C-alpha positions as CSV (number, residue, x, y, z in Angstrom):
1,X,-27.0,-18.4,-7.6
2,X,-23.8,-20.1,-6.8
3,X,-21.3,-17.9,-3.8
4,X,-18.1,-17.9,-5.9
5,X,-15.2,-17.3,-4.1
6,X,-12.4,-15.2,-6.0
7,X,-9.2,-13.0,-5.6
8,X,-9.0,-9.8,-6.3
9,X,-8.2,-9.7,-10.6
10,X,-4.8,-8.6,-11.6
11,X,-4.6,-4.9,-12.3
12,X,-3.4,-5.9,-16.0
13,X,-6.6,-7.4,-16.5
14,X,-8.9,-4.8,-15.3
15,X,-7.3,-2.7,-18.0
16,X,-7.4,-5.2,-20.8
17,X,-11.2,-5.3,-19.8
18,X,-11.5,-1.4,-19.4
19,X,-9.7,-1.1,-22.9
20,X,-12.1,-3.7,-24.6
21,X,-15.1,-2.7,-23.5
22,X,-14.5,1.2,-24.4
23,X,-13.8,-0.1,-27.9
24,X,-16.9,-2.1,-28.0
25,X,-19.2,0.5,-27.1
26,X,-17.1,2.8,-29.7
27,X,-18.2,0.1,-32.2
28,X,-21.9,0.4,-31.1
29,X,-21.7,3.6,-31.5
30,X,-20.5,3.9,-35.0
31,X,-23.0,0.8,-36.0
32,X,-25.9,1.6,-34.5
33,X,-27.3,-2.2,-34.0
34,X,-30.7,-2.5,-33.9
35,X,-31.2,-4.9,-30.6
36,X,-34.6,-6.2,-32.5
37,X,-34.8,-9.1,-30.3
38,X,-34.8,-6.8,-27.7
39,X,-37.6,-4.5,-29.1
40,X,-39.5,-7.7,-29.5
41,X,-39.2,-8.9,-25.7
42,X,-40.7,-5.3,-25.4
43,X,-43.6,-5.8,-27.5
44,X,-43.9,-9.2,-25.6
45,X,-44.4,-7.4,-22.5
46,X,-46.5,-4.7,-23.5
47,X,-48.9,-7.3,-25.5
48,X,-49.3,-9.0,-21.8
49,X,-50.1,-5.8,-20.1
50,X,-52.5,-4.8,-22.5
51,X,-54.2,-7.9,-22.7
52,X,-53.9,-8.6,-26.3
53,X,-53.1,-11.8,-28.3
54,X,-49.1,-12.5,-27.3
55,X,-48.6,-14.7,-30.7
56,X,-50.9,-12.5,-33.3
57,X,-49.3,-9.5,-35.0
58,X,-47.1,-7.5,-32.7
59,X,-45.6,-3.4,-33.1
60,X,-42.0,-5.2,-34.1
61,X,-39.5,-4.6,-37.2
62,X,-40.3,-7.0,-40.1
63,X,-43.9,-8.3,-38.0
64,X,-41.7,-10.5,-36.2
65,X,-43.9,-12.7,-34.0
66,X,-43.5,-14.3,-30.2
67,X,-41.4,-17.4,-29.9
68,X,-41.3,-18.1,-26.6
69,X,-43.6,-19.2,-24.1
70,X,-46.1,-17.3,-21.7
71,X,-44.2,-17.2,-18.8
72,X,-41.2,-15.3,-20.6
73,X,-43.4,-13.0,-22.0
74,X,-44.5,-12.3,-18.5
75,X,-41.2,-11.8,-17.2
76,X,-40.8,-9.1,-20.3
77,X,-43.5,-6.6,-19.0
78,X,-40.5,-5.5,-16.9
79,X,-39.0,-4.0,-19.8
80,X,-41.9,-1.8,-21.0
81,X,-41.4,0.0,-17.5
82,X,-38.4,2.2,-18.3
83,X,-38.0,4.7,-21.4
84,X,-36.4,2.3,-24.5
85,X,-33.4,4.1,-25.2
86,X,-33.0,3.4,-21.3
87,X,-33.5,-0.3,-21.4
88,X,-31.1,-0.5,-24.8
89,X,-28.4,0.8,-21.8
90,X,-29.5,-1.5,-19.2
91,X,-29.8,-4.5,-21.8
92,X,-26.0,-3.6,-23.1
93,X,-24.5,-3.0,-19.2
94,X,-26.9,-6.7,-17.7
95,X,-25.1,-8.6,-20.7
96,X,-21.9,-7.6,-20.0
97,X,-22.2,-8.2,-16.6
98,X,-23.6,-11.8,-17.0
99,X,-20.6,-12.4,-19.8
100,X,-18.4,-12.0,-16.6
101,X,-20.5,-13.8,-14.7
102,X,-20.3,-17.1,-17.2
103,X,-16.7,-16.6,-17.3
104,X,-16.4,-17.0,-13.7
105,X,-18.7,-20.1,-13.1
106,X,-17.1,-21.6,-16.3
107,X,-13.6,-21.2,-14.2
108,X,-15.2,-22.8,-11.3
109,X,-16.6,-25.6,-13.4
110,X,-13.4,-26.6,-15.1
111,X,-11.4,-26.1,-11.7
112,X,-9.8,-22.8,-12.2
113,X,-8.4,-21.9,-8.4
114,X,-9.7,-19.3,-6.4
115,X,-7.1,-17.2,-6.3
116,X,-6.8,-17.1,-10.1
117,X,-10.2,-17.3,-11.1
118,X,-11.4,-13.4,-10.9
119,X,-8.3,-13.0,-13.4
120,X,-9.1,-15.4,-15.7
121,X,-13.0,-14.3,-16.0
122,X,-11.9,-10.9,-16.3
123,X,-9.4,-11.5,-19.7
124,X,-12.1,-14.6,-20.6
125,X,-14.7,-11.5,-20.7
126,X,-12.8,-9.1,-22.3
127,X,-11.8,-11.4,-25.2
128,X,-15.6,-12.8,-25.5
129,X,-16.8,-9.5,-25.7
130,X,-15.8,-9.7,-29.5
131,X,-16.7,-13.7,-30.3
132,X,-19.5,-13.6,-33.1
133,X,-22.1,-15.4,-30.5
134,X,-21.5,-12.9,-28.0
135,X,-21.3,-10.0,-30.2
136,X,-24.5,-11.2,-32.4
137,X,-26.4,-11.2,-29.0
138,X,-25.9,-8.0,-27.6
139,X,-26.5,-6.8,-31.4
140,X,-29.9,-8.0,-31.1
141,X,-30.5,-7.5,-27.6
142,X,-30.9,-11.1,-27.0
143,X,-31.3,-13.4,-23.7
144,X,-28.4,-15.9,-24.1
145,X,-26.1,-14.8,-21.9
146,X,-28.8,-15.0,-19.1
147,X,-29.7,-18.9,-20.5
148,X,-26.0,-19.6,-19.8
149,X,-25.9,-18.4,-16.6
150,X,-28.5,-19.9,-15.4
151,X,-27.7,-23.2,-16.6
152,X,-24.1,-22.6,-15.5
153,X,-25.0,-21.9,-11.9
154,X,-27.3,-25.0,-11.6
155,X,-24.3,-26.9,-12.5
156,X,-21.6,-25.1,-10.4
157,X,-23.5,-25.6,-7.5
158,X,-22.5,-28.3,-5.1
159,X,-24.1,-31.8,-6.1
160,X,-25.9,-31.6,-2.3
161,X,-27.7,-28.7,-2.8
162,X,-31.5,-29.2,-2.4
163,X,-32.3,-26.6,-5.0
164,X,-30.2,-27.6,-7.8
165,X,-32.1,-27.6,-10.4
166,X,-34.3,-24.7,-10.1
167,X,-32.2,-22.4,-12.6
168,X,-32.0,-25.1,-15.0
169,X,-36.2,-25.5,-14.5
170,X,-36.7,-21.8,-15.2
171,X,-34.4,-21.7,-18.0
172,X,-36.6,-24.0,-19.6
173,X,-39.9,-22.4,-18.7
174,X,-38.1,-19.4,-20.4
175,X,-36.7,-20.1,-23.9
176,X,-37.8,-24.5,-24.0
177,X,-34.4,-25.6,-25.3
178,X,-32.2,-25.8,-22.2
179,X,-34.8,-29.0,-21.3
180,X,-31.8,-30.9,-23.2
181,X,-30.0,-30.5,-19.7
182,X,-32.7,-32.3,-17.9
183,X,-32.2,-35.2,-20.4
184,X,-28.3,-35.3,-19.8
185,X,-29.5,-35.0,-15.5
186,X,-31.6,-38.1,-16.5
187,X,-28.9,-40.1,-18.7
188,X,-26.4,-39.4,-16.0
189,X,-28.8,-41.0,-13.4
190,X,-29.2,-37.6,-11.2
191,X,-32.7,-38.3,-10.8
192,X,-33.2,-35.9,-7.6
193,X,-31.6,-32.9,-9.5
194,X,-33.8,-34.0,-13.1
195,X,-37.1,-34.1,-11.1
196,X,-36.5,-30.6,-9.6
197,X,-36.0,-29.2,-12.8
198,X,-38.6,-30.8,-14.1
199,X,-40.9,-29.4,-11.1
200,X,-39.4,-26.0,-11.6
201,X,-39.9,-26.0,-15.3
202,X,-43.8,-27.2,-14.5
203,X,-44.2,-24.3,-12.3
204,X,-43.4,-21.9,-14.9
205,X,-45.9,-23.4,-17.0
206,X,-48.7,-23.3,-14.4
207,X,-48.1,-20.0,-13.8
208,X,-48.8,-19.3,-17.8
209,X,-51.7,-21.1,-17.5
210,X,-53.0,-19.2,-14.7
211,X,-52.2,-15.7,-16.3
212,X,-52.9,-16.2,-19.9
213,X,-54.8,-19.4,-20.4
214,X,-55.8,-18.8,-24.0
215,X,-51.4,-18.3,-24.8
216,X,-50.9,-21.2,-23.3
217,X,-53.1,-23.6,-24.5
218,X,-51.8,-21.8,-28.0
219,X,-48.4,-22.2,-27.6
220,X,-47.8,-25.8,-25.7
221,X,-50.5,-27.6,-28.0
222,X,-49.0,-26.1,-30.8
223,X,-46.6,-23.5,-31.8
224,X,-43.7,-24.9,-29.8
225,X,-43.7,-27.7,-32.5
226,X,-43.2,-25.2,-35.4
227,X,-39.9,-24.2,-36.2
228,X,-40.8,-21.9,-39.1
229,X,-42.1,-19.8,-36.7
230,X,-38.6,-19.1,-35.6
231,X,-37.3,-18.3,-38.7
232,X,-36.1,-19.3,-42.2
233,X,-34.2,-22.9,-41.8
234,X,-31.7,-22.3,-44.8
235,X,-30.9,-19.1,-43.1
236,X,-26.8,-18.9,-43.2
237,X,-27.1,-18.0,-39.7
238,X,-28.9,-21.3,-38.6
239,X,-26.0,-23.0,-37.1
240,X,-27.7,-26.7,-36.7
241,X,-27.2,-29.8,-38.7
242,X,-30.8,-29.5,-40.2
243,X,-30.2,-25.8,-41.2
244,X,-27.0,-27.2,-43.6
245,X,-28.9,-30.3,-44.4
246,X,-31.4,-27.0,-45.9
247,X,-28.7,-25.3,-47.7
248,X,-26.7,-28.6,-49.2
249,X,-30.4,-29.7,-50.5
250,X,-31.6,-26.6,-52.0
251,X,-34.8,-27.3,-50.4
252,X,-37.1,-26.2,-47.0
253,X,-38.7,-30.2,-47.4
254,X,-35.5,-32.8,-47.9
255,X,-35.8,-36.1,-48.3
256,X,-36.4,-37.5,-44.7
257,X,-33.3,-39.8,-45.1
258,X,-31.4,-36.8,-44.4
259,X,-32.8,-36.7,-40.8
260,X,-30.9,-40.0,-40.1
261,X,-28.1,-37.7,-39.6
262,X,-30.0,-35.6,-37.6
263,X,-30.8,-38.8,-35.2
264,X,-27.6,-39.7,-35.3
265,X,-26.0,-36.5,-34.2
266,X,-28.3,-36.5,-31.5
267,X,-27.6,-40.0,-29.9
268,X,-23.9,-40.1,-30.4
269,X,-23.9,-36.2,-28.6
270,X,-25.9,-37.8,-25.9
271,X,-23.6,-40.8,-25.8
272,X,-20.4,-38.9,-25.4
273,X,-21.8,-36.4,-23.2
274,X,-22.9,-39.0,-20.9
275,X,-19.3,-41.2,-21.2
276,X,-17.7,-37.6,-20.6
277,X,-19.2,-37.3,-17.6
278,X,-19.0,-40.7,-16.1
279,X,-15.2,-40.3,-16.8
280,X,-14.2,-36.2,-16.8
281,X,-17.6,-34.9,-14.8
282,X,-19.5,-32.3,-15.9
283,X,-16.4,-30.0,-16.8
284,X,-16.8,-32.0,-20.4
285,X,-20.1,-33.3,-20.2
286,X,-21.6,-30.2,-19.7
287,X,-20.3,-28.6,-22.7
288,X,-20.8,-31.5,-24.8
289,X,-24.7,-31.9,-23.9
290,X,-24.7,-28.2,-25.4
291,X,-23.3,-28.6,-28.4
292,X,-25.2,-31.8,-29.0
293,X,-28.5,-29.5,-28.2
294,X,-27.4,-26.7,-30.5
295,X,-26.7,-29.1,-33.3
296,X,-29.6,-31.5,-33.1
297,X,-32.0,-28.1,-33.1
298,X,-34.3,-27.6,-36.0
299,X,-32.9,-23.8,-35.6
300,X,-29.8,-23.1,-33.6
301,X,-28.9,-19.1,-34.8
302,X,-25.1,-18.1,-34.3
303,X,-25.5,-16.2,-31.4
304,X,-27.1,-19.5,-29.4
305,X,-23.4,-20.8,-29.6
306,X,-22.7,-18.7,-26.7
307,X,-21.3,-21.7,-25.0
308,X,-17.9,-21.0,-26.8
309,X,-17.4,-19.1,-23.9
310,X,-17.3,-22.5,-21.4
311,X,-15.4,-24.3,-24.0
312,X,-13.0,-21.6,-24.5
313,X,-12.4,-22.0,-20.7
314,X,-12.5,-25.5,-20.7
315,X,-9.6,-25.9,-23.5
316,X,-7.6,-23.8,-21.7
317,X,-7.3,-25.2,-18.8
318,X,-7.4,-29.1,-20.5
319,X,-6.2,-28.9,-23.7
320,X,-4.3,-26.0,-24.7
321,X,-3.1,-27.3,-28.0
322,X,-7.0,-27.1,-29.0
323,X,-7.7,-23.9,-28.0
324,X,-6.9,-22.7,-31.4
325,X,-10.0,-24.1,-32.8
326,X,-12.1,-21.8,-30.6
327,X,-10.9,-19.2,-32.8
328,X,-14.0,-19.8,-35.3
329,X,-15.9,-17.8,-33.3
330,X,-14.1,-14.8,-33.2
331,X,-13.9,-15.2,-37.4
332,X,-17.1,-13.8,-37.8
333,X,-17.3,-16.0,-40.9
334,X,-20.7,-17.3,-41.1
335,X,-21.5,-13.9,-42.3
336,X,-18.7,-14.0,-44.9
337,X,-21.9,-15.2,-47.1
338,X,-25.2,-13.8,-48.3
339,X,-28.4,-13.6,-45.7
340,X,-31.2,-13.2,-48.4
341,X,-34.3,-15.1,-48.8
342,X,-34.1,-17.8,-51.4
343,X,-30.4,-17.0,-52.3
344,X,-29.2,-19.7,-49.1
345,X,-31.5,-22.2,-51.2
346,X,-28.9,-22.0,-54.1
347,X,-25.2,-21.4,-52.1
348,X,-22.5,-22.5,-54.0
349,X,-20.5,-25.3,-52.4
350,X,-18.0,-23.3,-50.9
351,X,-20.2,-20.8,-49.6
352,X,-22.3,-23.7,-48.1
353,X,-19.1,-24.9,-46.2
354,X,-18.5,-21.5,-44.9
355,X,-21.6,-21.3,-43.2
356,X,-21.1,-24.7,-41.6
357,X,-18.4,-24.0,-39.5
358,X,-20.0,-23.6,-36.1
359,X,-21.2,-27.5,-36.9
360,X,-17.8,-28.4,-38.3
361,X,-16.4,-27.5,-35.0
362,X,-19.0,-29.1,-33.1
363,X,-18.3,-32.3,-34.9
364,X,-14.5,-31.8,-33.3
365,X,-15.7,-31.0,-30.1
366,X,-17.5,-34.0,-29.9
367,X,-14.7,-36.2,-31.2
368,X,-12.4,-34.2,-28.8
369,X,-14.8,-35.5,-25.7
370,X,-14.7,-38.7,-26.5
371,X,-10.9,-38.9,-27.0
372,X,-10.6,-37.3,-23.7
373,X,-12.8,-39.4,-22.0
374,X,-11.1,-42.8,-23.2
375,X,-7.6,-41.5,-22.0
376,X,-9.0,-40.6,-18.7
377,X,-9.7,-44.3,-17.9
378,X,-12.4,-46.0,-15.9
379,X,-14.9,-44.1,-14.7
380,X,-14.5,-41.6,-12.1
381,X,-16.8,-42.2,-8.7
382,X,-20.2,-40.2,-9.1
383,X,-18.9,-37.9,-6.0
384,X,-15.8,-36.6,-8.6
385,X,-18.0,-36.9,-11.5
386,X,-20.5,-34.4,-10.4
387,X,-18.4,-32.2,-8.0
388,X,-17.7,-28.6,-9.4
389,X,-14.3,-27.3,-8.8
390,X,-12.2,-30.5,-8.5
391,X,-8.6,-30.0,-10.0
392,X,-8.1,-30.6,-13.6
393,X,-7.0,-34.5,-14.1
394,X,-3.7,-35.0,-16.0
395,X,-4.3,-36.0,-19.5
396,X,-3.9,-40.1,-19.4
397,X,-3.9,-40.7,-15.4
398,X,-6.7,-43.1,-13.9
399,X,-9.7,-41.0,-11.9
400,X,-8.4,-41.8,-8.9
401,X,-5.5,-39.2,-9.2
402,X,-8.1,-37.0,-10.0
403,X,-7.2,-34.9,-6.5
404,X,-3.3,-34.5,-7.5
405,X,-2.4,-31.5,-7.9
406,X,-3.0,-29.7,-11.1
407,X,-0.8,-29.6,-14.0
408,X,0.6,-26.1,-14.4
409,X,-1.4,-24.1,-16.5
410,X,-0.2,-21.7,-19.9
């Protein structure tokens, strides 16, 4: 993982984080979160250890099934070692730590100087605990923060690092969806890094086939293409374009013409990511790619939107006037409508609109990125585009001024 130079955080920031964590732990104690996904991960690890069918019925609440590749389930065998209550505590502490690392890496990616990087990251961690995607990730015991850190760590590394791409490949081997960033590397002509990521991913698949050949054949030959196994497409927590389409049309099988919209979002989003990378670097290109991947996925649960943390840091650094838009992730609005089977297929228009807030934000963010890229002038040099931690460009200033002193930040 990238070494991160940073100074000592301001005592007030540390105090704020301590209070935030203490209140959060109190809320957890009062609400008794299920951490249902952690239960599923533990059951997957137990299935691998016992040699039973990984993708068959497991001892899980609501008969939840394994949905990740065999390689992930092999990693989950570590979850069966500690007692369950201890595992819950470790998962919470680990996720808080990963949130802090994600905040640090986000600061590095957008160029927050090392002297105050830790202070900013501490404040972002204290506030980030209360963002709905992060809060829900912790509530379910999800691994979203780990995947976020793996991707950010790769892109925050120096572009000359030979192993840049390994962490991305491993993340893809765990949950497949980070493969969108390999596409991003290819589109931005970083073929060596894409090859490294692909090789690392292939290695995880190979490990899976070597240890669990039957499960691997079943997953990669069939289950990976079945979104219905993951959950109900119409679920209001599904914050993808396809989820919104299902709720708008009131059917799980809408006319195929609707999927033109999904394809249009994918093409427009990736084009925007490439443009943002050329003119503003990964600081904008990477989160644009992430948002595109979330919107074009068949299912993107609200807790998958933990990319709100890097996006919040980016907007604070570059477009503070737009920072208020990120507040949508702190409203928990997605939970203001029913999450009941079949009910979501018959939402009133206002309920459908309320269940699409993250998509609305995503479209707005892509538009903002396109505007920022246009205002940035001609494309930056390849090195400048790829180097993390470079100072934030002045808005509207040509890229040959990228390395002049940054404007004061709020």
